[in-house]
C-alpha positions in Angstrom: 77.4 129.3 184.1 80.3 127.3 183.2 78.9 123.5 182.4 81.1 120.6 184.2 82.4 117.8 181.9 80.0 114.6 181.4 79.1 113.6 185.1 76.1 111.8 187.2 74.6 113.9 188.0 75.4 117.0 185.5 76.0 120.3 186.9 77.4 124.0 186.2 79.5 126.1 188.0 77.2 129.4 188.9 80.5 132.4 188.6 80.1 136.1 189.4 82.7 138.9 189.1 83.3 142.1 190.1 79.9 142.2 192.0 80.9 145.1 194.4 78.0 144.2 197.0 78.8 147.3 198.5 77.3 149.3 196.3 73.8 147.0 196.1 72.0 149.6 198.4 68.9 147.1 198.8 68.4 143.7 200.2 66.1 143.1 197.0 69.4 143.7 195.0 71.1 141.2 197.1 68.6 138.5 197.0 68.2 138.4 193.3 71.9 137.8 192.7 71.8 134.8 195.2 69.0 133.9 193.5 70.8 133.9 189.9 74.0 132.3 191.1 71.8 129.5 192.8 69.1 128.6 190.1 68.8 125.4 188.3 70.0 124.3 185.1 68.0 121.7 183.8 66.7 121.2 186.9 69.9 120.3 188.6 70.9 123.1 191.1 75.0 124.7 190.6 77.6 122.3 191.8 79.4 125.3 193.7 79.0 129.2 193.1 82.5 131.4 192.5 83.2 134.4 192.9 86.2 136.1 191.1 87.0 138.8 193.1 85.7 142.8 193.8 83.4 141.8 196.3 83.0 145.0 198.6 85.6 146.3 200.1 88.0 145.6 203.3 85.3 147.3 205.9 82.2 145.7 204.2 83.7 142.1 202.7 82.5 139.7 205.5 79.2 141.4 206.2 78.2 141.6 202.3 79.2 138.0 201.4 76.9 136.8 204.8 74.3 139.0 203.5 74.6 137.3 199.8 74.6 133.7 201.5 71.4 134.0 202.8 69.9 133.7 199.3 72.4 130.6 198.6 71.3 127.1 199.6 73.9 125.9 202.1 73.7 122.7 200.4 75.6 124.3 197.4 79.4 125.5 197.9 80.6 128.7 197.6 84.1 129.7 196.7 85.9 132.9 196.4 89.5 135.1 195.4 89.9 138.5 196.3 89.8 141.4 193.7 92.2 144.8 194.4 88.3 146.9 195.6 88.2 143.9 198.6 91.4 145.4 199.8 90.4 149.0 199.8 90.6 150.7 203.0 92.7 147.8 204.6 96.1 145.6 203.8 96.8 142.2 202.1 97.9 140.4 204.6 95.5 141.2 207.4 92.2 140.6 204.2 93.7 137.5 203.0 93.9 136.0 206.9 90.3 137.3 207.5 89.1 136.1 204.0 89.9 132.1 205.4 87.8 132.9 207.9 84.5 133.7 206.4 81.5 131.7 207.2 79.7 129.9 204.7 82.5 130.3 201.8 85.7 128.7 200.6 89.0 131.0 200.1 90.5 129.1 197.2 94.2 130.3 197.6 94.0 129.0 201.5 91.5 126.1 200.3 93.8 124.6 197.2 92.4 122.4 194.6 88.9 121.3 195.0 87.1 118.5 193.3 83.3 119.3 191.5 82.0 117.0 189.3 82.7 114.4 186.5 86.1 115.0 186.9 86.8 119.0 187.4 89.0 120.6 189.8 88.8 124.5 191.1 91.7 126.3 191.8 91.9 130.1 192.3 94.2 132.7 193.1 93.9 136.8 193.5 96.2 138.0 190.9 97.6 141.7 190.4 97.8 143.7 187.8 101.6 143.3 187.4 103.0 146.3 185.5 104.4 144.4 183.1 102.5 144.6 179.6 101.9 147.9 178.2 103.9 151.0 179.1 104.1 150.7 183.0 106.9 153.0 183.2 105.1 155.9 181.5 101.5 155.0 182.1 99.7 158.2 183.5 97.1 155.8 185.1 96.9 156.1 188.8 94.1 153.2 190.6 92.6 154.0 193.6 94.9 150.8 194.9 97.8 153.6 195.2 95.8 155.4 198.2 93.3 152.8 199.3 95.6 149.6 199.9 98.0 149.8 202.2 101.1 148.0 201.2 100.4 149.7 197.9 100.0 153.1 199.0 103.8 152.6 200.9 105.3 151.4 197.8 104.0 154.3 195.8 105.6 156.6 198.3 109.2 156.1 196.5 107.5 156.5 193.0 106.0 154.7 190.1 108.9 152.3 189.4 108.6 151.2 193.3 105.3 150.9 192.8 105.6 148.8 189.8 108.0 146.7 191.4 105.6 145.8 194.2 102.8 144.7 192.1 105.2 142.5 190.5 106.4 140.9 193.4 102.9 140.4 194.8 101.9 138.5 191.0 105.1 136.7 191.4 103.9 135.0 194.7 100.0 134.5 193.5 101.7 133.1 190.3 104.0 130.5 192.2 101.1 129.4 194.0 98.8 128.8 191.1 101.6 126.7 189.8 101.9 124.5 192.9 97.9 124.4 192.8 97.7 123.2 189.4 100.6 120.7 190.0 98.4 119.3 192.6 95.1 119.4 190.7 97.1 117.3 188.5 98.3 114.4 190.2 94.5 113.8 190.6 94.2 113.3 186.6 91.4 115.5 186.1 89.7 116.5 182.5 89.6 119.9 183.3 90.7 122.9 185.5 89.0 125.7 186.1 91.5 128.6 187.5 89.2 131.6 189.2 91.3 134.8 189.3 90.5 138.5 189.3 93.1 140.2 187.2 93.1 138.6 183.6 96.2 136.7 183.0 96.8 137.8 179.5 97.1 141.4 178.3 94.2 140.1 175.3 91.6 138.9 178.2 91.7 142.7 179.5 88.4 143.3 177.6 87.1 146.8 178.3 84.5 148.3 176.0 85.1 145.9 173.5 88.5 145.3 173.1 91.9 144.6 175.0 93.1 147.3 177.2 95.5 149.7 176.0 99.2 150.7 176.7 98.1 152.6 179.2 96.0 150.6 181.2 97.5 146.8 180.4 99.9 147.2 182.9 97.5 147.5 185.5 94.9 145.4 183.9 96.7 142.1 183.2 98.7 139.8 184.8 101.5 138.2 183.1 103.2 136.3 185.7 100.1 134.1 186.1 99.6 134.0 182.3 103.2 132.5 182.4 102.1 129.5 184.3 99.2 129.0 182.6 100.6 128.4 179.2 103.6 126.7 180.7 101.4 124.2 182.6 98.6 124.1 179.6 101.1 123.4 177.1 102.6 120.0 178.7 99.4 119.0 179.8 97.5 119.1 176.5 95.2 116.2 177.1 93.2 118.5 179.9 91.3 121.3 179.5 91.9 124.8 181.7 89.3 127.2 181.8 90.5 130.7 183.5 87.5 132.7 185.0 88.7 136.4 185.9 87.0 140.1 185.8 88.8 143.5 186.9 88.7 144.9 183.3 84.5 145.6 183.6 84.7 144.2 180.3 83.3 140.9 178.6 85.4 138.8 176.3 86.6 135.6 175.6 90.6 134.7 174.8 92.1 131.4 173.6 95.6 131.2 173.5 96.3 127.8 172.9 93.9 124.9 171.7 93.4 123.4 175.8 93.6 126.7 177.4 90.9 129.1 177.5 90.1 132.5 179.3 86.7 134.4 180.1 86.8 137.7 181.3 83.4 138.4 183.0 
């Protein structure tokens, strides 16, 4: 749960990441998740729900989101970004088009900045492990992305270097969108900007088993492109608090590269 800046009425943002609804095999499990996300805090329901990727897979995303939404009151807005698993058995372009039309939710990369409570604005991009940190050229890590995401599978046929170039291009595109959305958000003079993304924007935030990812895994579990944007924008706007919520590495931790920039990995 992420408390908002002082507001009337008070509220909080309910956040979950890497929920993999396609692996929750019972309605009871989905109901428990929905009830937990929509539970009041100090008697006040959340101002919104945020899901930061790896929600299901390309074949099941829409149905699984609909199933979860049954247990979140429709008075609570729900936002999401996509993770790499959400593109499995599909293509990036097709899934992003699908995501913009999911009933009961807003796909943040298409929605743009969202004003929440108390001068807090929410923005979001998907993000990609952009093969920059660590040792991308000699890494032996092979994610299922190489087989199950059409664009990455095609690039991998040209070798690891070709795949890494494709990942960097995807990450740069998301970073450019994030930069634009941050500037749009800042034009509204917020106290705080919350950034939802799937991939940790710094190597130090790619937590796994209590420590940041090593040289083999860091290339595919952190996104330097989005991190560089966040550092540049936060440094120029020191009076604004920037909070990043991400997942992907299946380890929890907090990293604070600047006094006004903190990353929470779920």
